[in-house]
All heavy atoms as an XYZ file, in Angstrom:
866
protein
N       0.845     -1.192      0.011
C       0.005      0.005     -0.004
C       0.879      1.229      0.019
O       1.944      1.266      0.643
C      -0.919      0.020      1.245
O      -1.737     -1.143      1.205
C      -1.808      1.252      1.251
N       0.414      2.248     -0.723
C       1.130      3.526     -0.809
C       0.275      4.628     -0.166
O      -0.930      4.718     -0.450
C       1.431      3.874     -2.287
C       2.454      2.919     -2.862
C       1.897      5.337     -2.399
C       2.729      3.106     -4.331
N       0.903      5.444      0.642
C       0.291      6.674      1.106
C       0.844      7.768      0.205
O       2.045      8.063      0.208
C       0.639      6.985      2.549
C       0.245      8.341      3.069
C      -1.282      8.540      3.013
C       0.786      8.596      4.478
N      -0.027      8.379     -0.637
C       0.420      9.446     -1.540
C       0.095     10.780     -0.903
O      -1.033     11.057     -0.540
C      -0.246      9.339     -2.908
C       0.264     10.392     -3.855
C       1.481     10.215     -4.485
C      -0.437     11.547     -4.073
C       1.974     11.178     -5.336
C       0.060     12.531     -4.909
C       1.269     12.355     -5.543
N       1.117     11.630     -0.772
C       0.976     12.952     -0.204
C       1.118     13.967     -1.315
O       2.245     14.202     -1.834
C       2.047     13.179      0.854
S       2.124     11.878      2.132
N       0.006     14.567     -1.703
C       0.001     15.442     -2.887
C       0.610     16.803     -2.562
O       0.751     17.217     -1.394
C      -1.394     15.577     -3.487
C      -2.382     16.300     -2.604
N      -2.440     17.672     -2.488
C      -3.361     15.807     -1.825
C      -3.410     17.985     -1.682
N      -4.001     16.887     -1.256
N       0.954     17.540     -3.609
C       1.563     18.842     -3.478
C       0.581     19.945     -3.127
O      -0.630     19.722     -3.029
N       1.116     21.126     -2.965
C       0.330     22.277     -2.530
C      -0.737     22.650     -3.537
O      -1.860     23.005     -3.154
C       1.285     23.469     -2.306
C       0.683     24.718     -1.712
C       0.109     24.435     -0.323
C       1.729     25.824     -1.612
N      -0.430     22.602     -4.809
C      -1.372     23.051     -5.828
C      -2.007     21.901     -6.598
O      -2.555     22.097     -7.688
C      -0.698     24.037     -6.775
C      -0.244     25.303     -6.058
C       0.418     26.332     -6.983
O       0.362     26.160     -8.182
O       1.013     27.257     -6.402
N      -1.910     20.684     -6.073
C      -2.560     19.554     -6.727
C      -3.554     18.953     -5.794
O      -3.907     19.556     -4.762
C      -1.474     18.527     -7.114
O      -0.795     18.033     -5.976
N      -4.011     17.776     -6.103
C      -5.065     17.163     -5.306
C      -4.849     15.684     -5.109
O      -3.892     15.109     -5.635
N      -5.740     15.047     -4.396
C      -5.551     13.621     -4.036
C      -5.839     12.635     -5.159
O      -5.588     11.441     -4.991
C      -6.571     13.445     -2.892
C      -7.651     14.423     -3.215
C      -6.943     15.603     -3.794
N      -6.342     13.098     -6.293
C      -6.690     12.170     -7.367
C      -6.068     12.604     -8.724
O      -6.675     12.449     -9.749
C      -8.197     12.047     -7.495
C      -8.836     11.631     -6.212
N      -8.641     10.411     -5.669
C      -9.640     12.315     -5.351
C      -9.282     10.339     -4.511
N      -9.908     11.481     -4.305
N      -4.865     13.137     -8.667
C      -4.184     13.622     -9.852
C      -3.515     12.525    -10.663
O      -3.706     11.323    -10.418
N      -2.713     12.940    -11.628
C      -2.052     12.000    -12.534
C      -1.144     11.031    -11.856
O      -1.091      9.844    -12.241
C      -1.268     12.770    -13.606
C      -2.167     13.497    -14.609
C      -1.372     14.236    -15.641
N      -0.571     15.266    -14.990
C       0.366     15.998    -15.566
N       0.677     15.767    -16.823
N       1.016     16.938    -14.897
N      -0.426     11.466    -10.828
C       0.495     10.532    -10.182
C      -0.266      9.421     -9.458
O       0.140      8.272     -9.511
C       1.382     11.308     -9.199
C       2.318     12.265     -9.868
C       3.140     13.047     -8.830
C       4.003     14.088     -9.532
N       3.462     15.424     -9.441
N      -1.344      9.763     -8.813
C      -2.157      8.746     -8.140
C      -2.748      7.783     -9.174
O      -2.700      6.556     -8.985
C      -3.285      9.396     -7.304
C      -4.273      8.360     -6.794
C      -2.698     10.177     -6.122
N      -3.273      8.314    -10.274
C      -3.831      7.437    -11.329
C      -2.745      6.519    -11.886
O      -3.033      5.339    -12.165
C      -4.465      8.264    -12.441
C      -5.755      8.872    -12.036
N      -6.932      8.156    -11.958
C      -6.090     10.140    -11.641
C      -7.932      8.926    -11.556
N      -7.451     10.133    -11.358
N      -1.533      7.015    -12.042
C      -0.455      6.176    -12.567
C      -0.080      5.075    -11.579
O       0.154      3.935    -11.985
C       0.787      7.046    -12.881
N      -0.068      5.382    -10.296
C       0.246      4.355     -9.279
C      -0.846      3.277     -9.259
O      -0.554      2.090     -9.149
C       0.407      5.015     -7.923
C       1.632      5.889     -7.747
C       1.550      6.705     -6.477
C       2.911      5.033     -7.767
N      -2.103      3.690     -9.328
C      -3.214      2.736     -9.336
C      -3.147      1.887    -10.588
O      -3.322      0.664    -10.538
C      -4.576      3.466     -9.205
C      -5.734      2.509     -9.442
C      -4.707      4.108     -7.832
N      -2.885      2.508    -11.742
C      -2.782      1.768    -13.008
C      -1.635      0.761    -12.981
O      -1.703     -0.292    -13.627
C      -2.593      2.719    -14.167
N      -0.594      1.038    -12.155
C       0.529      0.132    -12.043
C       0.224     -0.993    -11.062
O       1.074     -1.886    -10.847
C       1.774      0.904    -11.588
N      -0.966     -0.970    -10.474
C      -1.377     -2.074     -9.617
C      -1.257     -1.852     -8.124
O      -1.467     -2.782     -7.326
N      -0.919     -0.645     -7.717
C      -0.757     -0.369     -6.302
C      -2.063      0.053     -5.661
O      -2.908      0.703     -6.279
C       0.268      0.746     -6.085
C       1.671      0.393     -6.459
C       2.172      0.828     -7.694
C       2.447     -0.391     -5.636
C       3.471      0.480     -8.060
C       3.738     -0.731     -6.017
C       4.246     -0.296     -7.248
N      -2.250     -0.324     -4.391
C      -3.339      0.215     -3.593
C      -2.831      1.532     -3.048
O      -1.748      1.614     -2.456
C      -3.652     -0.726     -2.422
N      -3.589      2.605     -3.289
C      -3.155      3.974     -2.934
C      -4.154      4.630     -2.043
O      -5.344      4.673     -2.366
C      -2.914      4.843     -4.195
C      -2.451      6.234     -3.807
C      -1.916      4.163     -5.132
N      -3.662      5.148     -0.924
C      -4.491      6.026     -0.084
C      -3.924      7.425     -0.264
O      -2.724      7.634     -0.174
C      -4.397      5.614      1.394
C      -5.267      6.499      2.281
C      -5.378      6.002      3.682
O      -4.861      4.931      4.001
O      -6.009      6.703      4.488
N      -4.788      8.374     -0.570
C      -4.354      9.749     -0.837
C      -5.298     10.722     -0.122
O      -6.326     11.097     -0.694
C      -4.334     10.009     -2.332
O      -3.847     11.300     -2.630
N      -4.978     11.102      1.109
C      -5.861     12.026      1.828
C      -5.954     13.376      1.143
O      -4.982     13.873      0.592
C      -5.248     12.110      3.201
C      -3.874     11.590      3.099
C      -3.804     10.733      1.868
N      -7.145     13.949      1.180
C      -7.378     15.270      0.573
C      -6.847     16.336      1.529
O      -7.423     16.583      2.581
C      -8.843     15.474      0.308
C      -9.139     16.731     -0.464
O      -8.224     17.548     -0.671
O     -10.301     16.897     -0.880
N      -5.756     16.964      1.132
C      -5.139     18.006      1.967
C      -5.166     19.383      1.266
O      -4.403     20.280      1.616
C      -3.705     17.625      2.307
S      -3.595     16.186      3.412
N      -6.028     19.503      0.255
C      -6.135     20.787     -0.446
C      -6.504     21.885      0.553
O      -7.465     21.717      1.330
C      -7.186     20.711     -1.566
C      -6.704     19.829     -2.722
C      -7.779     19.684     -3.761
N      -8.831     18.823     -3.211
C      -9.865     18.394     -3.875
N     -10.029     18.721     -5.149
N     -10.769     17.648     -3.306
N      -5.768     22.971      0.518
C      -6.048     24.122      1.381
C      -5.536     23.954      2.795
O      -5.695     24.857      3.598
N      -4.965     22.820      3.133
C      -4.493     22.559      4.514
C      -3.080     23.076      4.688
O      -2.240     22.980      3.803
C      -4.565     21.081      4.801
N      -2.815     23.584      5.881
C      -1.444     24.046      6.214
C      -0.583     22.814      6.514
O      -1.087     21.660      6.597
C      -1.464     25.031      7.367
C      -1.979     24.462      8.675
O      -2.136     23.229      8.804
O      -2.255     25.259      9.581
N       0.698     23.035      6.714
C       1.630     21.914      6.899
C       1.287     21.095      8.139
O       1.297     19.860      8.079
C       3.066     22.430      6.986
C       4.178     21.417      7.035
C       4.104     20.468      5.846
C       5.540     22.067      7.149
N       0.946     21.735      9.223
C       0.615     21.006     10.475
C      -0.585     20.066     10.228
O      -0.557     18.898     10.650
C       0.308     21.981     11.583
C      -0.069     21.325     12.905
C       1.130     20.670     13.579
O       2.143     21.295     13.774
N       0.983     19.397     13.960
N      -1.599     20.573      9.597
C      -2.812     19.780      9.337
C      -2.492     18.603      8.420
O      -2.928     17.448      8.640
C      -3.920     20.633      8.745
O      -4.189     21.719      9.633
C      -5.196     19.861      8.460
N      -1.717     18.848      7.354
C      -1.333     17.776      6.446
C      -0.571     16.698      7.184
O      -0.848     15.498      7.000
C      -0.440     18.328      5.325
C      -1.186     19.110      4.272
C      -0.174     19.807      3.345
N      -0.848     20.461      2.260
C      -0.880     19.998      1.006
N      -0.229     18.914      0.719
N      -1.516     20.614      0.077
N       0.411     17.094      7.938
C       1.233     16.097      8.656
C       0.367     15.286      9.608
O       0.505     14.083      9.711
C       2.401     16.799      9.389
C       3.123     15.829     10.312
C       3.367     17.398      8.394
N      -0.533     15.932     10.305
C      -1.413     15.248     11.234
C      -2.276     14.188     10.507
O      -2.380     13.053     10.950
C      -2.325     16.248     11.982
O      -1.513     17.158     12.687
C      -3.299     15.549     12.921
N      -2.868     14.563      9.375
C      -3.684     13.615      8.594
C      -2.859     12.444      8.092
O      -3.262     11.285      8.141
C      -4.338     14.319      7.402
C      -5.457     15.242      7.792
C      -6.050     15.933      6.589
N      -6.968     16.958      7.010
C      -7.427     17.927      6.232
N      -7.069     17.971      4.954
N      -8.245     18.830      6.713
N      -1.672     12.743      7.575
C      -0.833     11.692      6.996
C      -0.262     10.811      8.103
O      -0.172      9.582      7.922
C       0.242     12.345      6.147
C      -0.375     13.034      4.902
C       0.518     14.074      4.267
O       1.608     14.386      4.762
N       0.047     14.669      3.185
N       0.108     11.377      9.209
C       0.590     10.613     10.359
C      -0.481      9.611     10.799
O      -0.182      8.444     11.031
C       0.961     11.565     11.487
C       1.264     10.869     12.791
N       0.316     10.823     13.796
C       2.351     10.231     13.245
C       0.841     10.167     14.823
N       2.064      9.779     14.510
N      -1.736     10.076     10.866
C      -2.844      9.188     11.239
C      -2.973      8.029     10.254
O      -3.172      6.880     10.648
C      -4.134      9.976     11.287
C      -5.306      9.197     11.867
C      -6.602      9.989     12.018
N      -6.385     11.351     12.437
C      -6.768     12.420     11.717
N      -7.392     12.268     10.566
N      -6.567     13.643     12.170
N      -2.832      8.342      8.958
C      -2.894      7.276      7.935
C      -1.823      6.235      8.139
O      -2.061      5.029      7.931
C      -2.805      7.863      6.527
S      -4.221      8.836      6.013
N      -0.657      6.658      8.538
C       0.469      5.736      8.758
C       0.236      4.860      9.989
O       0.309      3.628      9.913
C       1.797      6.493      8.875
C       2.157      7.184      7.572
C       2.935      5.544      9.327
C       3.345      8.176      7.652
N      -0.071      5.489     11.115
C      -0.137      4.727     12.358
C      -1.430      3.870     12.450
O      -1.444      2.906     13.191
C       0.006      5.629     13.593
C       1.382      6.297     13.607
C      -1.089      6.629     13.710
N      -2.476      4.243     11.731
C      -3.720      3.468     11.778
C      -3.801      2.389     10.704
O      -4.727      1.563     10.729
C      -4.925      4.424     11.634
C      -5.085      5.311     12.839
C      -6.246      6.283     12.742
O      -6.952      6.272     11.685
O      -6.476      7.037     13.715
N      -2.847      2.363      9.788
C      -2.841      1.343      8.748
C      -2.526     -0.059      9.329
O      -1.701     -0.130     10.259
C      -1.815      1.691      7.677
N      -3.123     -1.113      8.796
C      -2.809     -2.463      9.294
C      -1.312     -2.779      9.118
O      -0.706     -3.442      9.950
C      -3.675     -3.372      8.442
C      -4.674     -2.494      7.749
C      -4.158     -1.119      7.765
N      -0.752     -2.312      8.012
C       0.671     -2.425      7.722
C       1.165     -1.052      7.294
O       0.525     -0.427      6.463
C       0.919     -3.423      6.578
O       0.356     -4.683      6.945
C       2.395     -3.594      6.312
N       2.255     -0.574      7.852
C       2.722      0.777      7.455
C       2.919      0.879      5.945
O       3.494     -0.001      5.330
C       4.054      0.942      8.200
C       3.957      0.007      9.370
C       3.152     -1.158      8.862
N       2.404      1.945      5.347
C       2.507      2.103      3.884
C       3.847      2.703      3.469
O       4.523      3.347      4.264
C       1.380      3.093      3.591
C       1.336      3.954      4.826
C       1.634      3.021      5.960
N       4.178      2.490      2.219
C       5.280      3.217      1.572
C       4.760      4.644      1.381
O       3.599      4.854      0.939
C       5.598      2.618      0.217
C       6.671      3.332     -0.593
C       8.008      3.091     -0.044
C       6.563      2.899     -2.064
N       5.534      5.620      1.727
C       5.108      7.016      1.605
C       5.714      7.595      0.346
O       6.915      7.567      0.124
C       5.565      7.854      2.844
C       5.211      9.329      2.657
C       4.915      7.309      4.132
N       4.826      8.170     -0.504
C       5.237      8.850     -1.710
C       4.748     10.272     -1.603
O       3.558     10.510     -1.383
C       4.660      8.186     -3.008
C       5.038      8.991     -4.231
C       5.140      6.756     -3.107
N       5.661     11.241     -1.668
C       5.251     12.627     -1.522
C       5.800     13.495     -2.652
O       6.936     13.314     -3.081
N       4.967     14.397     -3.120
C       5.369     15.267     -4.216
C       5.380     16.733     -3.775
O       4.373     17.224     -3.249
C       4.385     15.119     -5.364
O       4.722     15.972     -6.438
N       6.514     17.410     -3.904
C       6.670     18.800     -3.593
C       6.316     19.064     -2.126
O       6.943     18.552     -1.216
C       5.858     19.672     -4.565
O       6.148     21.020     -4.428
N       5.279     19.850     -1.878
C       4.875     20.127     -0.470
C       4.444     18.834      0.228
O       4.621     18.693      1.448
C       3.711     21.133     -0.497
C       3.440     21.827      0.801
C       4.405     22.610      1.426
C       2.175     21.731      1.405
C       4.142     23.267      2.622
C       1.918     22.400      2.595
C       2.903     23.150      3.200
N       3.957     17.869     -0.547
C       3.648     16.564      0.014
C       4.909     15.792      0.380
O       4.854     14.874      1.212
N       6.058     16.164     -0.202
C       7.307     15.498      0.165
C       7.725     15.864      1.586
O       8.047     14.992      2.392
N       7.648     17.148      1.933
C       8.017     17.543      3.299
C       6.977     17.049      4.283
O       7.343     16.585      5.370
C       8.253     19.077      3.411
C       8.742     19.477      4.829
C       7.029     19.880      3.061
C      10.060     18.925      5.223
N       5.693     17.111      3.936
C       4.674     16.675      4.907
C       4.752     15.128      5.097
O       4.637     14.667      6.239
C       3.275     17.090      4.453
O       2.888     16.480      3.256
N       4.996     14.400      4.031
C       5.124     12.963      4.148
C       6.333     12.546      4.976
O       6.285     11.629      5.808
N       7.465     13.255      4.785
C       8.652     12.954      5.545
C       8.389     13.254      7.040
O       8.717     12.426      7.903
C       9.828     13.827      5.060
C      11.113     13.763      5.879
C      11.655     12.351      5.986
C      12.168     14.706      5.289
N       7.814     14.391      7.356
C       7.532     14.743      8.736
C       6.531     13.743      9.365
O       6.701     13.345     10.517
C       6.997     16.162      8.855
C       8.033     17.263      8.569
C       7.342     18.604      8.386
C       9.086     17.308      9.665
N       5.516     13.327      8.612
C       4.575     12.353      9.122
C       5.270     11.016      9.408
O       4.985     10.402     10.442
C       3.410     12.165      8.110
N       6.176     10.601      8.515
C       6.904      9.369      8.743
C       7.841      9.487      9.979
O       7.997      8.532     10.737
C       7.704      8.990      7.516
N       8.429     10.656     10.165
C       9.264     10.886     11.347
C       8.443     10.773     12.620
O       8.865     10.103     13.578
C       9.944     12.246     11.255
C      11.051     12.322     10.245
S      11.694     14.010      9.950
C      11.938     14.645     11.597
N       7.266     11.391     12.635
C       6.402     11.344     13.818
C       5.913      9.900     14.073
O       5.834      9.457     15.233
C       5.202     12.270     13.663
C       5.497     13.761     13.690
C       4.233     14.564     13.431
C       6.136     14.181     14.979
N       5.590      9.179     13.011
C       5.164      7.807     13.170
C       6.273      6.970     13.782
O       6.025      6.152     14.679
C       4.731      7.226     11.816
N       7.505      7.189     13.322
C       8.628      6.442     13.881
C       8.776      6.775     15.360
O       9.080      5.883     16.184
C       9.931      6.782     13.148
C      11.082      5.893     13.604
C      12.354      6.190     12.846
O      12.764      7.351     12.767
N      12.992      5.186     12.294
N       8.573      8.047     15.753
C       8.605      8.405     17.164
C       7.556      7.656     17.950
O       7.723      7.408     19.158
C       8.364      9.923     17.326
C       9.508     10.778     16.788
O      10.577     10.234     16.504
O       9.279     11.987     16.648
N       6.457      7.249     17.273
C       5.390      6.484     17.909
C       5.572      4.984     17.793
O       4.704      4.212     18.136
C       4.031      6.856     17.270
C       3.587      8.273     17.619
O       4.041      8.818     18.621
O       2.745      8.824     16.852
N       6.727      4.569     17.242
C       7.028      3.158     17.146
C       6.575      2.491     15.872
O       6.624      1.253     15.752
N       6.151      3.280     14.857
C       5.715      2.750     13.595
C       6.678      3.234     12.510
O       6.783      4.439     12.304
C       4.260      3.189     13.262
C       3.850      2.659     11.878
C       3.287      2.727     14.330
N       7.334      2.306     11.860
C       8.302      2.685     10.813
C       7.761      2.299      9.453
O       7.383      1.135      9.241
C       9.651      2.034     11.052
O      10.155      2.430     12.342
C      10.673      2.418     10.000
N       7.738      3.278      8.529
C       7.317      2.985      7.139
C       8.425      2.215      6.466
O       9.586      2.313      6.842
C       6.935      4.293      6.385
C       5.825      5.019      7.082
C       8.161      5.173      6.185
N       8.091      1.427      5.433
C       9.118      0.653      4.734
C      10.054      1.534      3.884
O      11.143      1.124      3.543
C       8.340     -0.319      3.868
C       6.989      0.288      3.702
C       6.744      1.098      4.929
N       9.605      2.735      3.538
C      10.439      3.626      2.719
C       9.668      4.856      2.298
O       8.462      4.942      2.504
N      10.398      5.777      1.723
C       9.795      7.008      1.202
C      10.345      7.298     -0.174
O      11.530      7.059     -0.442
C      10.127      8.210      2.094
C       9.612      8.191      3.495
C      10.667      7.770      4.476
C       9.078      9.556      3.911
N       9.460      7.769     -1.070
C       9.861      8.230     -2.385
C       9.411      9.693     -2.429
O       8.209      9.979     -2.353
C       9.205      7.452     -3.531
C       9.610      8.039     -4.880
C       9.587      5.977     -3.426
N      10.368     10.606     -2.465
C      10.055     12.043     -2.451
C      10.382     12.654     -3.794
O      11.522     12.601     -4.261
C      10.844     12.716     -1.341
C      10.710     12.082      0.071
C      11.558     12.839      1.082
C       9.258     12.049      0.499
N       9.369     13.225     -4.433
C       9.510     13.800     -5.766
C       9.596     15.318     -5.603
O       8.608     15.965     -5.224
C       8.301     13.429     -6.643
S       7.989     11.659     -6.698
N      10.751     15.871     -5.918
C      10.985     17.321     -5.790
C      10.454     17.845     -4.441
O       9.647     18.748     -4.408
C      10.368     18.077     -6.954
N      10.896     17.250     -3.321
C      10.336     17.598     -2.027
C      10.725     19.010     -1.644
O      11.851     19.464     -1.806
C      10.983     16.581     -1.085
C      12.284     16.219     -1.743
C      11.991     16.272     -3.239
N       9.764     19.721     -1.091
C       9.982     21.120     -0.647
C      10.553     21.091      0.768
O       9.918     21.530      1.728
C       8.654     21.890     -0.717
N      11.782     20.606      0.881
C      12.399     20.414      2.200
C      12.749     21.730      2.891
O      12.971     21.733      4.110
C      13.642     19.542      2.078
C      13.387     18.112      1.531
C      14.678     17.356      1.444
C      12.379     17.369      2.372
N      12.837     22.787      2.156
C      13.214     24.094      2.757
C      12.002     24.888      3.228
O      12.096     26.036      3.643
C      14.020     24.924      1.765
C      15.365     24.284      1.393
C      16.286     24.142      2.610
O      16.359     25.091      3.424
O      16.952     23.117      2.697
N      10.817     24.270      3.167
C       9.583     24.946      3.607
C       9.671     25.269      5.093
O      10.027     24.393      5.887
C       8.354     24.018      3.368
O       8.278     23.760      1.951
C       7.087     24.660      3.834
N       9.378     26.498      5.474
C       9.369     26.811      6.917
C       8.355     25.962      7.643
O       7.250     25.704      7.140
C       8.966     28.280      6.975
C       9.252     28.834      5.604
C       9.053     27.672      4.663
N       8.754     25.456      8.797
C       7.872     24.572      9.571
C       7.325     25.298     10.788
O       8.011     26.094     11.411
C       8.676     23.318      9.974
C       9.102     22.531      8.742
C       9.830     21.234      9.089
N      11.110     21.376      9.726
C      12.243     21.603      9.108
N      12.272     21.757      7.823
N      13.381     21.663      9.785
N       6.090     24.976     11.185
C       5.532     25.548     12.387
C       6.306     25.060     13.613
O       6.989     23.999     13.540
C       4.068     25.061     12.396
C       4.056     23.871     11.559
C       5.146     24.046     10.538
N       6.229     25.755     14.731
C       7.019     25.374     15.904
C       6.894     23.905     16.315
O       7.872     23.267     16.698
C       6.512     26.305     17.003
C       6.025     27.519     16.268
C       5.458     27.000     14.973
N       5.697     23.355     16.230
C       5.500     21.948     16.634
C       6.236     20.956     15.755
O       6.492     19.843     16.157
C       4.019     21.621     16.639
N       6.577     21.395     14.531
C       7.266     20.496     13.595
C       8.697     20.958     13.290
O       9.375     20.392     12.436
C       6.497     20.442     12.278
C       5.094     19.855     12.342
C       4.377     20.011     11.023
C       5.146     18.369     12.780
N       9.164     21.985     13.998
C      10.491     22.526     13.731
C      11.549     21.691     14.421
O      11.909     21.927     15.578
C      10.581     23.982     14.169
C      11.787     24.688     13.608
O      12.421     24.146     12.671
O      12.120     25.775     14.114
N      11.982     20.699     13.731
C      12.965     19.740     14.252
C      13.937     19.391     13.114
O      13.574     19.563     11.967
C      12.282     18.504     14.801
C      11.495     17.815     13.716
C      10.763     16.561     14.151
N       9.758     16.841     15.122
C       9.256     15.976     15.980
N       9.661     14.752     15.935
N       8.338     16.333     16.823
N      15.109     18.925     13.436
C      16.006     18.506     12.359
C      15.390     17.389     11.552
O      14.795     16.455     12.096
C      17.261     18.028     13.092
C      17.179     18.648     14.464
C      15.736     18.783     14.759
N      15.517     17.477     10.240
C      15.015     16.388      9.389
C      15.946     15.176      9.491
O      17.170     15.353      9.637
C      14.938     16.887      7.916
C      13.993     18.029      7.679
C      14.038     18.447      6.221
C      12.551     17.683      8.094
N      15.346     14.006      9.458
C      16.162     12.752      9.480
C      15.492     11.743      8.559
O      14.377     11.941      8.123
C      16.260     12.258     10.916
C      14.955     11.729     11.496
C      15.164     11.150     12.925
N      14.049     10.384     13.347
C      12.934     10.855     13.871
N      12.766     12.140     14.025
N      11.943     10.029     14.243
N      16.224     10.695      8.310
C      15.723      9.630      7.444
C      15.082      8.567      8.370
O      15.819      7.781      8.960
C      16.837      9.031      6.629
S      17.605     10.145      5.465
N      13.771      8.491      8.421
C      13.121      7.488      9.268
C      13.042      6.116      8.603
O      12.619      5.153      9.228
C      11.732      8.057      9.496
C      11.454      8.822      8.244
C      12.792      9.410      7.831
N      13.451      6.027      7.352
C      13.407      4.796      6.577
C      14.241      5.068      5.325
O      14.634      6.213      5.051
C      11.977      4.460      6.219
N      14.500      4.053      4.499
C      15.164      4.305      3.257
C      14.396      5.337      2.413
O      13.178      5.285      2.333
C      15.205      2.942      2.576
C      15.140      1.964      3.694
C      14.237      2.625      4.725
N      15.121      6.249      1.818
C      14.512      7.338      1.030
C      15.126      7.400     -0.365
O      16.328      7.327     -0.513
C      14.688      8.703      1.710
C      14.007      8.743      3.080
C      14.153      9.832      0.827
C      14.198     10.080      3.829
N      14.252      7.579     -1.349
C      14.679      7.883     -2.713
C      14.136      9.263     -3.015
O      12.948      9.536     -2.803
C      14.100      6.870     -3.736
C      14.738      5.496     -3.488
C      14.391      7.352     -5.160
C      14.140      4.393     -4.365
N      15.012     10.161     -3.465
C      14.604     11.509     -3.855
C      14.752     11.626     -5.367
O      15.799     11.350     -5.902
C      15.442     12.573     -3.138
C      15.065     13.993     -3.615
C      15.307     12.492     -1.626
N      13.672     12.055     -6.009
C      13.676     12.310     -7.443
C      13.505     13.810     -7.590
O      12.533     14.396     -7.163
C      12.492     11.606     -8.136
C      12.488     11.882     -9.635
C      12.559     10.103     -7.848
N      14.536     14.428     -8.206
C      14.534     15.908     -8.270
C      15.296     16.385     -9.492
O      16.369     15.881     -9.779
C      15.172     16.468     -7.013
C      14.894     17.909     -6.757
N      13.783     18.318     -6.038
C      15.502     19.022     -7.160
C      13.781     19.651     -5.972
N      14.824     20.097     -6.667
N      14.714     17.339    -10.191
C      15.392     17.873    -11.368
C      16.445     18.896    -10.983
O      16.302     19.581    -10.005
N      17.475     18.980    -11.756
C      18.567     19.912    -11.456
C      18.189     21.344    -11.742
O      18.809     22.255    -11.200
C      19.807     19.544    -12.291
C      20.374     18.234    -11.865
C      21.588     17.908    -12.720
N      22.089     16.594    -12.320
C      23.322     16.247    -12.323
N      24.249     17.104    -12.714
N      23.673     15.036    -11.961
N      17.171     21.600    -12.568
C      16.805     22.967    -12.883
C      15.618     23.467    -12.049
O      15.154     24.557    -12.272
C      16.414     23.034    -14.394
O      17.547     22.712    -15.160
N      15.165     22.676    -11.129
C      14.016     23.052    -10.283
C      14.515     24.053     -9.236
O      15.342     23.733     -8.401
C      13.447     21.816     -9.598
C      12.154     22.080     -8.833
O      11.928     23.247     -8.449
O      11.417     21.145     -8.603
N      13.999     25.278     -9.277
C      14.443     26.305     -8.368
C      13.725     26.301     -7.034
O      14.106     26.963     -6.097
C      14.317     27.664     -9.041
C      15.215     27.809    -10.234
C      15.046     29.142    -10.953
O      14.366     30.048    -10.397
O      15.611     29.270    -12.035
N      12.586     25.549     -6.963
C      11.834     25.479     -5.721
C      12.560     24.592     -4.738
O      12.702     24.844     -3.585
C      10.417     24.984     -5.944
C       9.639     24.829     -4.631
C       9.653     25.892     -6.904
């Protein structure tokens, strides 16, 4: 199972989700449109810790930072995801005080990022 964390200007049922489903994956993609980082992380953290088996986390852009933070919090709660795939993750996004902590790798991570991406 994949937990897909969509970007700031996209939604839970975009092309990436459709491609993952077409490839045969079970995908959970919470709707975080209009949600701030704290709210996104809270929703995604809940998806991780309440899943029967921890999902692989895939995050795109703003969903990359929220998915990483959610996986970090889950690990703090004793639940470790099998891995993360972060697509052009917005890792430099300012974090609210409750989430302002050093970033770490809570599981194996693959980062896909273009060299010309200025974000």
